[in-house]
C-alpha positions in Angstrom: -27.4 -1.2 9.1 -27.8 2.5 9.4 -30.0 4.4 6.9 -27.1 6.2 5.3 -23.8 4.4 5.9 -20.7 6.5 5.0 -18.6 5.0 2.2 -14.9 4.5 3.0 -11.8 4.7 0.9 -8.9 2.7 2.2 -5.4 3.7 1.1 -2.0 2.0 1.4 1.1 4.0 2.2 4.3 2.8 0.4 3.8 2.6 -3.3 0.4 4.3 -3.1 0.6 7.6 -1.2 4.4 7.6 -0.8 6.3 7.1 -4.0 10.1 6.5 -4.5 12.4 3.6 -3.9 14.8 5.1 -1.4 13.0 3.5 1.6 13.5 0.1 0.1 17.2 0.7 -0.5 17.6 1.9 3.1 16.0 -1.3 4.3 18.3 -3.3 2.0 21.2 -1.4 3.5 20.1 -2.3 7.0 19.6 -5.9 6.1 23.0 -6.1 4.5 24.6 -5.3 7.9 23.1 -8.6 9.2 24.6 -10.8 6.4 28.2 -12.1 6.6 28.3 -13.1 2.9 29.1 -9.6 1.4 29.3 -11.0 -2.2 25.9 -12.5 -1.8 24.6 -9.2 -0.3 25.9 -7.3 -3.2 24.1 -9.7 -5.6 20.9 -9.1 -3.7 21.4 -5.4 -4.2 22.0 -5.8 -7.9 18.9 -7.9 -8.4 16.8 -5.5 -6.3 17.9 -2.6 -8.5 17.1 -4.5 -11.6 13.7 -5.4 -10.2 12.9 -1.8 -9.3 14.0 -0.6 -12.7 11.7 -3.1 -14.4 14.6 -5.1 -15.9 14.2 -8.3 -14.0 11.4 -10.3 -12.3 11.8 -11.7 -8.8 9.4 -14.6 -8.4 5.9 -13.2 -8.0 7.1 -10.0 -6.1 4.8 -7.0 -6.6 6.9 -4.4 -4.8 10.5 -3.9 -3.6 9.8 -5.3 -0.2 8.5 -8.5 -1.6 11.5 -8.7 -3.9 13.8 -8.1 -1.0 12.1 -10.9 1.0 12.5 -13.4 -1.8 16.1 -12.4 -2.6 17.1 -12.5 1.1 15.6 -15.8 2.0 18.8 -17.8 1.4 20.6 -15.7 4.1 18.1 -16.7 6.8 17.9 -13.4 8.6 15.6 -14.1 11.6 12.2 -12.4 11.4 12.8 -10.3 14.6 16.1 -9.0 13.3 14.6 -8.2 9.9 11.8 -6.3 11.7 14.4 -4.3 13.7 16.2 -3.5 10.5 13.0 -2.3 8.9 12.4 0.1 11.8 15.9 1.4 11.6 15.4 2.2 7.9 12.2 4.1 8.9 14.1 6.0 11.5 16.7 7.0 8.9 13.8 8.3 6.6 12.4 10.2 9.6 15.9 11.8 10.1 15.8 13.0 6.5 17.7 10.4 4.5 16.3 9.4 1.2 13.8 11.0 -1.1 10.1 10.2 -1.6 7.2 12.1 -3.1 3.4 12.1 -3.2 1.5 11.3 -6.4 0.6 14.3 -8.5 -3.0 15.3 -7.9 -3.5 13.2 -4.8 -4.6 16.1 -2.6 -7.2 17.2 -5.2 -8.4 13.6 -5.4 -8.8 13.3 -1.7 -10.7 16.6 -1.5 -13.1 15.4 -4.2 -13.6 12.1 -2.5 -14.3 13.7 0.8 -16.6 16.3 -0.8 -18.6 13.3 -2.1 -19.1 12.2 1.6 -16.5 9.5 1.7 -14.2 8.8 4.7 -10.5 8.2 3.9 -8.6 5.7 6.0 -4.9 4.8 5.8 -4.1 1.1 6.4 -0.4 0.5 6.3 2.3 -2.0 7.6 4.5 1.0 8.2 4.9 2.5 11.7 2.7 5.6 12.2 5.4 7.9 13.5 7.4 8.3 10.3 4.5 7.9 7.9 2.2 10.6 9.6 5.1 13.1 9.9 5.8 12.8 6.2 2.1 12.8 5.2 1.7 16.0 7.2 4.4 17.7 5.1 2.6 17.0 1.8 -0.9 17.9 3.0 -2.3 14.4 3.1 -2.5 13.8 6.9 -5.3 16.3 7.5 -7.3 14.6 4.8 -7.3 11.2 6.6 -10.2 10.3 8.9 -8.4 7.4 10.5 -5.0 5.6 10.5 -4.3 1.9 11.1 -0.6 1.5 11.3 1.5 -1.7 11.6 -1.5 -3.4 10.2 -0.1 -6.9 9.6 -1.1 -7.1 6.0 -2.0 -9.4 4.3 -2.9 -11.7 7.2 -5.0 -9.1 9.1 -6.3 -7.1 6.2 -9.7 -8.9 6.0 -10.1 -8.2 9.7 -9.4 -4.5 9.3 -11.7 -4.2 6.3 -14.5 -6.1 8.1 -14.1 -3.8 11.1 -14.4 -0.7 8.9 -17.6 -2.1 7.3 -19.0 -2.7 10.7 -18.1 0.9 11.8 -19.8 2.1 8.6 -22.9 0.1 9.3 -22.4 -1.4 5.9 -21.8 -5.1 6.6 -24.5 -5.9 4.0 -23.2 -3.3 1.5 -19.5 -4.1 1.0 -19.4 -2.1 -2.2 -19.4 1.0 0.0 -15.8 0.2 0.8 -12.9 0.5 -1.7 -9.2 -0.4 -1.1 -6.4 1.0 -3.1 -2.8 -0.4 -3.1 0.2 -1.6 -5.0 0.3 -5.1 -3.6 -2.6 -7.3 -4.8 -2.4 -9.8 -2.0 -2.3 -7.1 0.7 -4.7 -4.5 -0.5 -6.9 -5.8 -3.3 -7.6 -9.5 -2.8 -9.0 -9.2 0.8 -11.3 -6.4 -0.4 -12.6 -8.4 -3.4 -13.1 -11.4 -1.3 -15.4 -9.4 1.0 -17.4 -8.0 -1.9 -15.8 -4.6 -1.7 -13.9 -2.7 -4.4 -10.2 -3.3 -5.0 -8.1 -1.0 -7.1 -4.7 -2.3 -8.0 -1.7 -0.1 -8.7 0.1 -2.7 -10.9 3.5 -1.0 -11.3 5.3 -4.1 -12.6 2.5 -5.5 -14.7 1.8 -8.6 -12.6 -1.7 -8.9 -14.0 -3.0 -10.2 -10.7 -6.8 -10.8 -10.7 -9.5 -10.3 -9.8 -9.6 -6.5 -9.4 -12.2 -3.8 -9.7 -9.7 -1.8 -11.8 -6.0 -1.9 -12.4 -3.4 0.5 -13.8 0.4 1.1 -13.6 0.0 4.3 -11.5 -2.5 5.6 -9.0 -3.0 8.7 -11.1 -4.5 6.5 -13.8 -6.9 5.2 -11.3 -8.2 8.6 -10.2 -11.2 8.6 -12.7 -12.4 5.2 -11.4 -11.9 6.2 -7.8 -13.9 9.4 -8.4 -16.6 7.5 -10.2 -16.9 5.1 -7.2 -16.9 7.9 -4.7 -19.8 9.6 -6.6 -21.8 6.4 -6.9 -20.4 3.4 -5.0 -23.0 1.2 -6.7 -21.2 1.7 -10.0 -20.5 -1.8 -11.4 -16.7 -1.8 -11.2 -15.8 -5.4 -10.5 -14.4 -7.7 -9.7 -13.0 -8.0 -13.2 -11.1 -11.1 -14.3 
């Protein structure tokens, strides 16, 4: 391990840096074109809206994409067709459809984190092209030190995090890495399992554990992220 490994903050994209449900609705629209049962498709849309509004649970879904997956299973859309539909929805966002926004105060947070000597890495399942274009418009892209797009979370997340720890020279000091995201199984559990920090944006109150810290919004996690960046040895978790 190097004498002074650089701590790294890992951030998710959708639901973390990019807020708003329009991307999910666009994906739902594209999936609906693949389903012959229009009544069933309309019911999926209704239940998706209820989930996103916090009015109805959908199995153990933690975000709209998980909910859409569970709701759409009975229609048996092939994985390749669903992936193509997802990319079409992203192309529509890139063309200007839908509305999303960055969390209030995120630029200031990233400036503080970087000033503390922490690298910032985006790890997302989204394609880089649309994500980076949008992140550039809100002032976040230039505050990222690296981007891992189409990351294959959750299955490949431990691989990505382990790779970052190796790059940092901190394989024996996993607390120098922290991962923030709104899907526990994607962003938090792999980090906790490695001994790193995992900060969960628990929008729907799933209560998934263990975590290093949890809150309904990323803004409510800013203090604990700043505390970790200032002193990564701060005993933040995992918490049951």
